[in-house]
C-alpha positions as CSV (number, residue, x, y, z in Angstrom):
1,X,23.9,-13.0,31.5
2,X,23.2,-10.5,28.8
3,X,23.2,-12.1,25.5
4,X,25.5,-10.8,22.3
5,X,25.8,-11.6,19.0
6,X,28.9,-11.9,17.2
7,X,29.4,-9.2,14.2
8,X,30.2,-11.5,11.7
9,X,27.9,-14.8,11.8
10,X,25.0,-13.1,14.4
11,X,25.8,-16.2,16.3
12,X,24.4,-15.6,20.3
13,X,27.0,-15.2,23.0
14,X,26.5,-15.0,26.5
15,X,28.6,-12.8,28.7
16,X,31.9,-14.9,30.0
17,X,33.1,-16.7,27.0
18,X,35.9,-17.0,25.3
19,X,37.2,-13.6,23.3
20,X,36.7,-15.5,20.2
21,X,33.0,-17.0,18.6
22,X,32.7,-20.7,18.9
23,X,31.2,-20.6,15.4
24,X,33.0,-18.3,13.0
25,X,36.6,-18.4,15.2
26,X,36.7,-13.9,15.0
27,X,37.4,-12.1,17.8
28,X,34.3,-11.0,19.7
29,X,33.6,-7.0,20.6
30,X,30.8,-8.3,22.5
31,X,27.5,-5.5,22.3
32,X,24.3,-6.2,23.7
33,X,21.5,-7.2,21.3
34,X,18.6,-4.7,21.3
35,X,15.3,-6.3,21.3
36,X,13.3,-5.9,17.7
37,X,10.5,-3.6,17.9
38,X,7.5,-5.8,16.5
39,X,5.6,-2.6,15.7
40,X,6.8,-0.1,13.4
41,X,5.5,3.4,13.9
42,X,5.3,6.2,11.3
43,X,5.0,9.6,12.2
44,X,1.2,11.0,11.2
45,X,3.2,13.7,8.9
46,X,4.6,10.8,6.8
47,X,1.8,8.5,6.5
48,X,0.3,8.2,3.4
49,X,-3.9,7.5,3.3
50,X,-6.0,6.1,0.6
51,X,-8.8,8.6,-0.4
52,X,-12.0,7.5,1.0
53,X,-13.9,9.6,-2.1
54,X,-12.1,7.7,-4.2
55,X,-12.9,4.1,-2.8
56,X,-16.2,5.3,-2.7
57,X,-16.6,6.3,-5.9
58,X,-15.7,2.9,-7.6
59,X,-17.6,1.0,-5.0
60,X,-20.6,2.9,-6.1
61,X,-20.0,3.0,-10.2
62,X,-20.7,-0.3,-9.7
63,X,-24.1,-0.1,-7.4
64,X,-25.5,3.3,-8.7
65,X,-23.0,4.4,-11.7
66,X,-24.3,8.0,-12.0
67,X,-23.5,8.6,-8.3
68,X,-19.8,6.7,-9.2
69,X,-19.4,8.6,-12.1
70,X,-20.3,12.3,-10.2
71,X,-18.4,11.4,-7.2
72,X,-15.2,10.4,-9.2
73,X,-14.9,14.1,-10.1
74,X,-14.6,15.2,-6.9
75,X,-12.2,12.6,-5.7
76,X,-10.0,13.5,-8.7
77,X,-10.0,16.9,-7.5
78,X,-9.0,15.8,-4.1
79,X,-6.1,14.5,-5.7
80,X,-5.1,18.1,-6.6
81,X,-5.6,19.7,-3.5
82,X,-3.6,16.9,-1.3
83,X,-1.5,15.1,-3.8
84,X,0.5,12.8,-0.9
85,X,-2.9,11.1,-0.9
86,X,-3.0,7.2,-2.7
87,X,-6.2,5.6,-4.4
88,X,-6.1,7.9,-7.6
89,X,-6.7,4.7,-9.7
90,X,-9.5,4.2,-8.2
91,X,-11.2,7.4,-8.7
92,X,-9.5,7.4,-12.6
93,X,-11.4,3.3,-12.5
94,X,-14.7,4.5,-11.6
95,X,-14.5,7.8,-13.9
96,X,-13.6,5.0,-17.2
97,X,-15.9,2.3,-16.2
98,X,-19.2,4.6,-17.1
99,X,-18.0,5.6,-20.3
100,X,-16.7,1.9,-21.5
101,X,-20.2,0.8,-20.1
102,X,-22.4,3.4,-22.1
103,X,-20.1,3.0,-24.9
104,X,-20.4,-0.9,-25.0
105,X,-24.0,-0.3,-24.8
106,X,-24.1,1.8,-27.4
107,X,-22.2,-0.5,-29.5
108,X,-24.7,-3.4,-29.0
109,X,-27.8,-1.4,-29.8
110,X,-26.3,-0.4,-33.0
111,X,-25.1,-3.9,-34.0
112,X,-28.3,-5.0,-32.9
113,X,-30.6,-2.5,-35.4
114,X,-28.3,-3.4,-38.2
115,X,-28.7,-6.9,-38.0
116,X,-32.3,-6.7,-37.1
């Protein structure tokens, strides 16, 4: 038997039952239930990818800071060519983290020198 649902309460209705829903009493317009899709597919043109270069720059900035810093420039340039890419924040972080680290080291050295 085909399975349908009440339009108001979504109660399952089997074909051949009364013309009224047993749960809410609404008159039934029997329409077959389509099975839900388990996987949502997106068209390749609408999919947004994260920039691999930005992720690599962010990881490398903690391992080899100068390489990660240089890669962050290339990653930021990649976002100008492909504005639909995600991950611009990763590239910005790979650019900013080494600058903050160098400034912190310089401030530490300056304070250490002044204090003696």
